[in-house]
C-alpha positions as CSV (number, residue, x, y, z in Angstrom):
1,M,-1.7,22.6,5.7
2,D,1.2,25.1,6.8
3,A,2.7,23.1,9.1
4,L,2.6,20.4,6.8
5,L,4.8,22.5,4.0
6,Q,7.0,23.4,7.1
7,R,7.6,19.8,8.0
8,K,10.9,18.0,7.6
9,I,11.1,15.3,4.8
10,E,14.1,13.3,3.6
11,K,14.1,10.3,1.3
12,R,15.3,7.3,3.2
13,S,19.3,6.3,2.5
14,Q,20.4,5.6,-1.2
15,T,21.4,1.9,0.9
16,V,19.7,-0.5,3.5
17,R,20.9,-2.8,5.9
18,L,17.7,-4.5,7.6
19,Q,18.9,-5.9,11.1
20,G,17.0,-8.8,12.3
21,R,15.9,-12.6,11.6
22,I,14.5,-13.8,8.1
23,L,10.9,-15.8,8.8
24,F,10.5,-18.5,6.3
25,L,6.9,-19.4,5.7
26,T,7.3,-22.9,4.7
27,E,4.5,-25.6,3.9
28,D,5.8,-27.4,7.2
29,P,4.8,-26.4,10.4
30,A,7.3,-28.4,12.5
31,L,10.2,-25.6,10.4
32,I,7.8,-22.5,11.7
33,K,7.5,-23.6,14.6
34,K,11.6,-24.5,15.2
35,Q,12.0,-20.7,13.8
36,L,9.3,-19.5,16.6
37,A,11.5,-21.2,18.8
38,G,14.5,-19.1,17.9
39,E,16.2,-21.8,15.2
40,D,17.5,-19.9,12.0
41,L,16.3,-22.6,8.7
42,P,19.6,-22.5,6.7
43,W,18.9,-21.8,2.5
44,D,21.2,-22.3,0.0
45,T,20.8,-19.9,-2.6
46,K,23.0,-21.6,-5.6
47,N,20.9,-24.9,-5.3
48,P,16.9,-23.9,-4.5
49,Q,16.4,-27.7,-4.8
50,N,17.8,-28.0,-1.4
51,N,15.7,-26.0,0.9
52,P,12.4,-26.1,2.3
53,K,9.1,-25.8,0.4
54,L,7.6,-22.4,0.9
55,R,3.9,-21.5,1.0
56,D,2.2,-20.4,-2.0
57,D,-1.0,-18.6,-2.3
58,I,-0.6,-17.1,1.6
59,S,-3.4,-15.3,1.0
60,T,-4.2,-11.4,3.2
61,D,-6.8,-13.5,5.1
62,E,-3.8,-15.8,5.9
63,I,-1.9,-12.8,6.9
64,T,-4.8,-11.2,9.2
65,P,-7.9,-13.2,9.4
66,A,-11.4,-11.1,9.1
67,H,-11.7,-11.1,12.9
68,I,-8.5,-9.5,13.6
69,C,-9.1,-6.7,11.5
70,F,-11.6,-5.5,14.3
71,F,-8.6,-4.2,15.4
72,F,-7.3,-0.8,14.1
73,D,-4.1,0.3,15.8
74,E,-0.5,-1.2,16.6
75,T,-2.2,-4.5,18.1
76,L,-2.4,-5.3,14.8
77,G,1.3,-6.4,15.3
78,E,0.6,-9.2,17.3
79,F,-1.5,-11.0,15.0
80,P,0.4,-11.4,11.0
81,Y,0.1,-14.9,10.1
82,T,-1.8,-16.3,12.5
83,G,-4.2,-17.6,9.8
84,L,-1.5,-19.3,7.9
85,K,-2.5,-22.9,7.0
86,C,0.9,-25.7,7.0
87,G,-1.2,-28.9,6.2
88,A,-3.8,-29.0,9.1
89,E,-2.2,-26.1,11.5
90,L,-2.0,-23.2,12.0
91,P,1.2,-22.8,13.5
92,I,1.7,-19.2,14.1
93,Q,0.0,-17.6,17.0
94,R,-0.7,-14.1,18.8
95,G,2.8,-12.4,19.2
96,D,4.9,-15.0,17.8
97,V,6.1,-12.7,14.9
98,K,6.6,-10.1,17.4
99,R,8.7,-11.7,19.7
100,G,11.0,-13.9,17.4
101,G,12.8,-10.7,16.5
102,F,12.2,-11.5,12.7
103,V,13.0,-8.2,10.1
104,A,11.9,-10.0,6.6
105,A,9.6,-12.6,5.4
106,V,9.7,-15.3,2.5
107,S,7.7,-17.2,1.0
108,G,6.6,-18.6,-2.5
109,K,3.9,-17.7,-5.6
110,R,1.2,-15.4,-5.2
111,R,2.0,-13.1,-1.9
112,G,-0.7,-11.5,-1.1
113,K,-4.0,-12.9,-2.9
114,G,-7.5,-12.2,-2.2
115,S,-8.8,-8.9,0.0
116,S,-6.9,-5.5,-0.7
117,R,-7.1,-5.4,3.1
118,E,-4.5,-2.7,4.2
119,Q,-4.2,-4.6,7.5
120,S,-2.0,-7.3,6.4
121,P,1.3,-4.8,5.7
122,Y,0.4,-2.8,8.3
123,A,0.1,-5.9,10.7
124,E,3.5,-7.2,9.4
125,L,5.3,-3.5,9.8
126,C,4.1,-3.0,13.6
127,A,5.6,-7.1,14.5
128,G,8.7,-5.6,13.2
129,I,8.7,-6.5,9.2
130,E,10.7,-4.4,7.0
131,L,10.4,-6.3,4.5
132,V,8.5,-9.3,2.0
133,I,10.4,-11.7,-0.5
134,A,8.3,-13.9,-2.7
135,E,8.3,-15.6,-6.1
136,N,5.7,-13.4,-7.1
137,I,3.3,-10.7,-5.1
138,E,0.1,-9.6,-5.9
139,R,-0.3,-5.7,-7.0
140,I,-2.5,-4.4,-4.6
141,Y,-0.6,-6.2,-1.7
142,K,2.5,-5.1,-3.1
143,Q,1.2,-1.2,-3.0
144,N,0.1,-1.4,0.4
145,C,3.1,-2.7,1.6
146,Q,4.9,0.5,-0.5
147,N,2.8,3.0,0.5
148,L,3.0,2.1,4.1
149,G,7.3,1.6,3.8
150,V,7.2,-1.8,3.5
151,L,9.9,-3.0,1.1
152,T,9.0,-5.6,-1.0
153,S,11.0,-8.0,-3.7
154,T,11.4,-11.4,-5.9
155,D,15.1,-11.4,-5.0
156,F,16.0,-14.4,-3.3
157,S,19.6,-13.6,-3.2
158,L,18.5,-10.7,-0.9
159,I,18.5,-13.1,2.0
160,E,22.2,-13.9,2.1
161,K,22.9,-10.7,2.0
162,I,20.7,-9.7,5.0
163,R,22.1,-12.7,7.0
164,S,25.5,-11.0,6.3
165,G,24.4,-7.5,7.3
166,D,25.3,-6.1,3.9
167,E,24.3,-3.0,2.8
168,I,21.4,-3.3,0.1
169,P,20.7,-0.7,-2.6
170,L,17.5,1.1,-2.5
171,S,17.0,0.7,-6.0
172,V,17.2,-3.3,-6.1
173,F,13.7,-2.2,-4.6
174,T,12.7,0.7,-7.2
175,A,13.7,-1.2,-10.3
176,G,11.1,-1.9,-12.3
177,E,8.6,0.7,-11.1
178,D,7.0,3.5,-12.4
179,E,8.0,6.9,-11.8
180,I,5.3,7.7,-9.0
181,T,5.9,4.4,-7.1
182,R,10.0,4.9,-7.2
183,Q,9.6,8.1,-5.6
184,I,7.0,6.8,-3.1
185,I,9.5,3.8,-1.8
186,E,12.6,6.5,-1.8
187,Y,10.6,8.7,0.4
188,G,9.6,5.6,2.6
189,G,5.6,5.7,2.3
190,L,2.8,7.7,0.4
191,F,2.1,9.8,3.2
192,Q,6.1,10.9,3.5
193,F,5.8,11.2,-0.7
194,N,2.7,13.1,-0.7
195,L,4.1,15.3,2.0
196,A,7.1,16.1,-0.7
197,R,4.8,16.4,-2.8
198,M,2.7,19.0,-1.6
199,Q,6.4,20.8,-0.9
200,G,7.3,20.3,-4.7
201,K,10.2,17.6,-4.0
202,V,9.0,15.2,-6.5
203,F,8.6,14.8,-9.9
204,L,5.1,13.7,-11.3
205,P,5.5,12.8,-14.5
206,P,3.4,14.1,-17.8
207,I,0.5,12.0,-18.5
208,G,-1.6,11.1,-21.3
209,A,-1.2,9.8,-24.9
210,K,0.6,12.7,-27.2
211,M,-1.4,14.8,-28.9
212,E,-1.3,15.5,-32.9
213,Y,-1.7,19.2,-33.9
214,H,-3.6,19.5,-37.2
215,G,-3.4,22.9,-38.8
216,L,-4.4,24.6,-41.7
217,G,-5.3,28.4,-42.1
218,N,-7.6,29.5,-39.0
219,V,-8.8,26.0,-38.7
220,R,-7.0,23.7,-35.9
221,R,-8.0,20.7,-34.9
222,Y,-6.3,18.4,-32.1
223,S,-6.7,14.1,-32.7
224,T,-6.1,12.0,-29.3
225,P,-6.0,8.3,-29.3
226,P,-9.9,6.8,-28.9
227,M,-10.7,6.0,-25.1
228,T,-13.1,4.1,-22.9
229,L,-15.5,6.1,-21.0
230,A,-13.5,5.2,-17.8
231,E,-10.4,6.5,-19.6
232,K,-12.2,9.9,-20.3
233,I,-13.7,9.8,-16.7
234,F,-10.2,9.8,-15.5
235,A,-9.0,12.1,-18.6
236,R,-11.3,14.9,-17.0
237,H,-10.3,14.5,-13.5
238,M,-6.1,13.9,-13.3
239,V,-3.8,16.4,-11.8
240,S,-1.4,18.0,-14.4
241,T,1.6,19.5,-13.8
242,S,2.6,19.7,-17.2
243,E,3.1,22.4,-19.4
244,G,-0.4,21.9,-21.2
245,I,-3.3,23.5,-23.2
246,S,-6.4,24.4,-22.2
247,N,-8.9,22.4,-19.8
248,D,-12.1,23.4,-21.5
249,H,-12.7,20.4,-23.3
250,V,-10.5,18.1,-21.5
251,G,-11.3,14.1,-22.1
252,T,-12.5,15.4,-25.6
253,G,-9.4,15.4,-27.5
254,A,-9.2,19.5,-27.5
255,P,-6.6,20.9,-25.3
256,T,-6.0,21.6,-21.7
257,R,-5.3,24.4,-20.0
258,R,-2.0,25.1,-18.2
259,G,-1.5,26.1,-14.7
260,E,-0.2,29.4,-12.9
261,Q,4.3,28.9,-13.8
262,G,3.9,25.1,-13.2
263,S,1.1,24.8,-10.7
264,P,-1.4,21.5,-10.7
265,S,-4.2,22.0,-13.4
266,L,-7.1,19.5,-13.4
267,G,-7.6,17.3,-16.4
268,V,-5.3,16.3,-19.5
269,P,-6.4,15.3,-23.3
270,A,-6.4,11.9,-22.9
271,V,-4.8,8.8,-20.9
272,K,-3.5,5.5,-21.7
273,S,-3.3,1.9,-20.5
274,G,0.0,2.0,-17.9
275,D,-0.1,6.3,-16.9
276,S,0.2,6.9,-13.5
277,G,-1.2,10.2,-11.6
278,F,-3.2,12.0,-9.1
279,A,-6.9,12.3,-10.0
280,R,-9.1,14.8,-7.8
281,T,-12.4,13.0,-6.6
282,D,-15.9,14.0,-6.7
283,L,-17.1,11.9,-3.5
284,R,-14.3,10.7,-1.1
285,F,-15.3,7.7,1.2
286,S,-14.5,5.1,3.9
287,H,-16.4,2.6,5.8
288,E,-16.2,1.7,9.3
289,Y,-13.5,-1.6,8.5
290,V,-10.7,0.5,7.6
291,N,-12.0,4.5,9.0
292,P,-10.6,4.1,12.5
293,M,-7.5,2.7,11.8
294,A,-7.1,5.4,8.8
295,A,-8.1,7.9,11.8
296,I,-5.6,6.5,13.8
297,F,-3.1,7.5,11.0
298,F,-4.6,10.8,10.1
299,D,-4.3,11.7,14.0
300,K,-0.7,10.8,14.1
301,L,0.4,11.7,10.7
302,V,-1.2,15.2,10.4
303,G,-2.9,16.0,13.6
304,R,-6.1,15.3,15.8
305,D,-7.2,18.7,15.3
306,A,-6.2,19.4,11.7
307,P,-8.8,20.5,9.1
308,I,-9.5,18.2,6.4
309,N,-10.1,19.8,2.6
310,D,-13.7,19.9,1.3
311,P,-15.2,17.7,4.4
312,G,-18.8,18.0,2.2
313,S,-17.1,15.7,-0.5
314,V,-16.4,12.7,2.2
315,L,-18.5,10.8,3.6
316,F,-18.3,8.1,6.1
317,F,-20.5,4.8,6.0
318,R,-21.2,1.3,8.0
319,D,-20.9,-1.7,5.4
320,H,-18.9,-4.4,6.5
321,L,-20.0,-5.2,9.7
322,T,-23.8,-4.0,9.7
323,F,-25.3,-7.0,11.1
324,L,-22.4,-8.7,13.1
325,D,-24.3,-9.2,16.0
326,E,-26.5,-11.6,13.8
327,V,-24.2,-13.7,12.8
328,L,-21.1,-13.5,15.1
329,S,-20.5,-17.4,16.7
330,E,-20.8,-17.7,20.0
331,Q,-16.9,-19.4,20.5
332,K,-16.2,-15.5,19.1
333,R,-18.7,-13.7,21.0
334,K,-16.6,-14.9,24.5
335,M,-13.4,-14.1,22.8
336,G,-14.9,-10.3,23.2
337,L,-14.8,-9.8,19.5
338,L,-18.4,-8.2,19.2
339,D,-17.5,-5.5,22.0
340,L,-14.5,-5.2,19.7
341,A,-16.1,-4.6,16.5
342,T,-18.8,-2.2,17.8
343,Q,-15.6,-0.1,18.6
344,L,-14.8,0.3,15.1
345,K,-18.3,2.1,14.3
346,L,-18.2,4.3,17.8
347,K,-14.0,4.9,16.3
348,Q,-15.6,6.5,13.0
349,G,-18.8,8.5,14.8
350,E,-15.4,10.2,16.8
351,F,-13.6,10.9,13.4
352,A,-16.2,12.2,11.3
């Protein structure tokens, strides 16, 4: 812990210059193949009707098909978009994107729908993709991008700026985000943000609906808006650094206790829709499909031999691939995928 508190951590530069090519994920597979062969497609921001039709509804399964997620390290960078369907074709093969020198990928509506697959933005990042642009971006995929340091935008005017080598204000990517997400982007990812948070360098916004105090003589009454059961659970577990009042009856409308000199305290009087913050969990868990990748991040960013806080609250289990050996096709067995998937279980056991 002391090493993390002393590690130097800084925000990104206030401007971003992306140097590389732009990959347009089009409906026409021939246009994708042209780009992979080294040809850059023209793009007219002022006259969008002249541009090729972009693929809509690109799912995380198209970015990283399920069997590709048997890989759990930087090898994932060889596979982004290998499941992308353009008509009846799959125009992108292993290694194509990484060899192409692409720094940004552009698509249409609802980019990143489907499974909340952390491997998808990680594969893009490892292939050199630093920015994804789309008409709109699904929430969980977008958050996974931001947590890994991949920039996201719905602003197609950035295409011309990238090609011109212009510096782009970082504020372009933080505009409209909540206070915590803005800082995650500014620090280049969730781990870097949490490191800055541990070092007291970030601002956590106050959480919860406004409480009203009603006093008459020695009688005190605090009122909060009504909450659902889930909201009450969140209220009891929210970490607060705001000046407050007692946590003895957190989530019930009673006041909460202030931490020593602004240190975090547990619980807030109430939460409301739109709040963002951190919650103290009773149990933490990870299954074998994502645990190995998380273990690699832990080894790389924290340290292989670093202790885990409260290990008794951490549960590891097999879930997604328990019966894989009974259902995997012969074709995929010949590709060595069963052996590869077995490594997920072994890596999980090693980390545990």
